[in-house]
LUMRO-845335 format. One record per residue (C-alpha): residue in three letters; y, z, x. Coordinates in steps of 0.25 Angstrom, whole numbers, plus 5000, padded with zeros to 4 digits. Layout:
! residues N
ALAYZX;...
This chain:
! residues 258
ALA492350235015;VAL493750285018;PRO494350245031;ARG494750365041;ALA495850365050;PRO495350345064;PRO495350465074;GLY496650505080;THR497550445070;VAL498850515067;ASP498950605055;ALA497750545047;LEU497650605033;PRO496750725034;ALA495550735025;SER496250835017;ALA497350745014;LEU496250645008;ALA495650734998;PRO495850714984;GLY496950794977;ARG497250764963;GLY498350854960;GLY499150824973;ARG498850674971;GLU499350674957;ALA500550744961;ALA500850654972;TRP500550534963;HIS501450574952;SER502550614962;ALA502650464966;ALA502850404953;ALA503950314956;GLY498149545008;TYR497149485017;ARG497449355025;SER496449275017;TYR497349175010;ALA497949045014;ALA499449015012;THR499148935000;ALA498349044993;GLN499449134996;VAL500449044989;ALA499449034977;ALA499349184976;ASP500849204977;SER501049134964;ALA499749154957;ALA499949304957;VAL501249304950;PRO501149324935;ALA501849244925;GLY503249294922;ASP503249374936;THR504649404941;GLU504949444955;SER505449584950;GLU504149614944;ALA503049694951;LEU501749624953;MET500549704947;ALA499249724954;THR497949754947;ALA496549794951;ASP496249644949;SER497449584956;ASN497049464965;VAL497549524979;ALA497849384985;SER498649344973;LEU499449474971;GLY499749464986;GLY500249324985;ALA501149374973;ILE501649484982;ALA501949394994;GLY502649294985;ARG503549404979;VAL503949454993;ARG504249314997;ARG505149294985;THR505849434984;GLY505549514996;ARG504649614989;ALA503549634979;THR503049744970;VAL501649764965;GLN501149874955;SER499749924953;ILE499150034945;SER497750064949;SER497150084963;LYS496449944962;ALA497749874958;ALA498449944970;TYR497449904979;GLN497549754975;ALA499049774976;ILE499049824990;LYS498049724995;ALA498949614989;MET500049674997;VAL499249655010;ASN498949505005;ALA500449485003;ASP500849535016;ASP499849435022;TYR500449325014;LEU501849355018;ALA501449365033;GLN501049215032;ASP502349165027;ALA503049075037;ASP504349155036;ALA503749295036;PRO504549395044;SER503849435057;GLY503049565055;ALA503449575041;ARG502349645032;LEU502349675017;ALA502649825015;SER502449905002;VAL503050024996;PHE502250104986;SER502750184974;GLU502150224960;ARG502750224946;SER502250284933;VAL502150194921;ALA501850214907;VAL500550164901;GLU500850064890;GLY500350124877;ASP500250264882;ALA501550344883;ASP500950454890;ALA500150374901;ARG500750334914;ARG500150244926;THR500550244940;VAL500950114946;LEU500850084961;VAL502050004965;ILE502049924978;GLU503349864983;ALA503149764995;SER504149695004;ARG504149635018;PHE504349735029;THR504249725044;PRO503649845050;PRO504149905063;PRO503349915075;CYS502350025076;ASP502750135087;GLU501750245084;ALA500450265077;PRO500450275062;ARG499750395055;GLU498350355049;LEU498150395035;VAL496950365026;VAL496950365011;SER495650375003;ALA495350364988;LYS495350514987;THR496650534995;ASN497650624990;ALA498850534988;GLY499850644989;LYS499350685003;ALA499150545008;ALA500650515004;ALA501050645011;ALA500350595024;MET501050455022;ALA502450515020;SER502250605032;ALA501850485041;CYS503150415036;ARG504050525038;ALA503550545052;ARG503650405056;GLU504950365063;GLY504550245072;GLY504050105068;GLY502750065062;PRO501850125051;ALA501950275048;ALA500550275043;LEU499350185041;VAL498650225028;ARG497250175026;ALA496450165013;MET495250085008;GLY494950044994;ALA495750034982;VAL495850184978;ALA496150224992;VAL497250114994;HIS497850154981;GLN497950294985;ALA498550254998;LEU499650174990;ILE499950284981;SER500050384993;ALA501050284999;ALA501850284986;ILE501850444986;ALA502150455001;GLN503450374999;GLN503750464987;TYR503650584996;LEU504550525007;ASP505550494996;ASN505550634992;ASP505850675006;GLY507150615005;ARG507150565020;GLY507150425016;VAL505750395022;LYS505050265017;PHE503950185021;VAL503250045017;THR501750015017;ILE501149895024;PRO499749875018;GLY498549805026;PHE497049805027;GLU496249845040;ASP494749825043;TYR494049955042;ARG492649995047;PRO492050125041;ASP491450225050;GLY489950255049;PRO488650185050;GLY488450065042;THR489950035040;ASN490149915049;ARG490849825039;LYS492349815039;MET493149855027;LYS494649845024;GLN495549965023;MET497049965018;VAL498050015028;LEU499450045023;SER500450055034;LEU501650145030;VAL502950115038;ARG504150195037;VAL505350115034;ALA506450215031;GLY506850355033;
């Protein structure tokens, strides 16, 4: 089931914006070409080192795959942030992107447990895409999702954010336009929008939409930029026989410039 924005939320995406639209989605897609608290500190340290591949250097991006161990990747991200102040993770498929963003949530939790962690600091991400050639096929290209993360202390919230929902069939261009609009309109503190998604494909669509939204804002020339703080919330679907709780991804979009 796809979560719905509660009644009365501000500027929730209309049903028409969630309809699939291959042409518009592909045009928007190509125009943008550019964890849970469940591990003890000892497990965190082990994950921090175990996920760093042999020969890894601080300047190289970590690579998420569909089979990545979320706890280990989260430890590697946290370790990179501790040592250099930032971490970059790349992924190609929707499942790989889902593992990557879950690892970011884990890393945020690990960093928050550090004795010297800045008060209120979170791990915030910026999303972008780049097209790379497929080895062995000069004409084939693949789109890589790039997540750049660093510590960020969000400002206090002074007004309600827009509530947006992204599903597996959401038109990425329209979702991006809604995200960009929310960031343009936001002038006070706190998140401009809360973007909800459930499942690997829907979450991947949300991440791609965020990358496209920043591209739209860059094209405006107004200097508006935002960071995204990912997290999970419990969600209980509507309807009879749906008493069990599920986890949904919530992306908090915070305007930081412009």
